[in-house]
N, C-alpha and C positions, 0 to 999 in steps of 0.2 A: 492098130488102133487102140488096144489092150493097152499095151506100154506105154503110148502117150496120154491115154484117161488115167493110168496110175501116175504117172509122173505129175500132172494137173492136179489131183486130187491130194495127193500125200507134199505136194509144193516140192519135190526135188526126185533127186536118183543117185544112184551108185555112180554112173554115167555123167560126168560132168557136162560133156559135150552136149548130151540128148537133153539136158536140163536148160542149159543156156541155150540152144535151138528152140526148144517150146516157148522160152520166155520171150523171145524177139520176133519168132516167125507163126504163122498161121499153124494151126493142128495137123491140117492135111499136107501141108508143105513140110512140116517136122516129120510125117508118119513117110510121106516119098522120100525123105532124104533117109529116114532109118532103113526102109525098105531096101535103097539103092546100096546103103552101105553092106547090108547083110548079103545081098545079092554077088557084092563084090569080093565078101569073106567067102562064101559059098564056092564060086566060080575059081577063086586062087585054089582053094582046097582040094578042087576037082583036077585042076589041069595038073598041079603037082604032085597030086595021089596021095596029098597028107591027113593025116588025121588032125581033128582041131584039138588043141593045147589052152587051156585057160590060162591070161596071163598072173 
């Protein structure tokens, strides 16, 4: 929720997907979508036994 709050206060994010999602959906729905995305990334890293690489 702190990331969502920051996007709402600052009016944008470096992540365009998140900024667009917050603009068109309620905050709680955007928070669940962000949590789901993060959980899928963590799951993929643990199943592949890979380290996180920033894009």
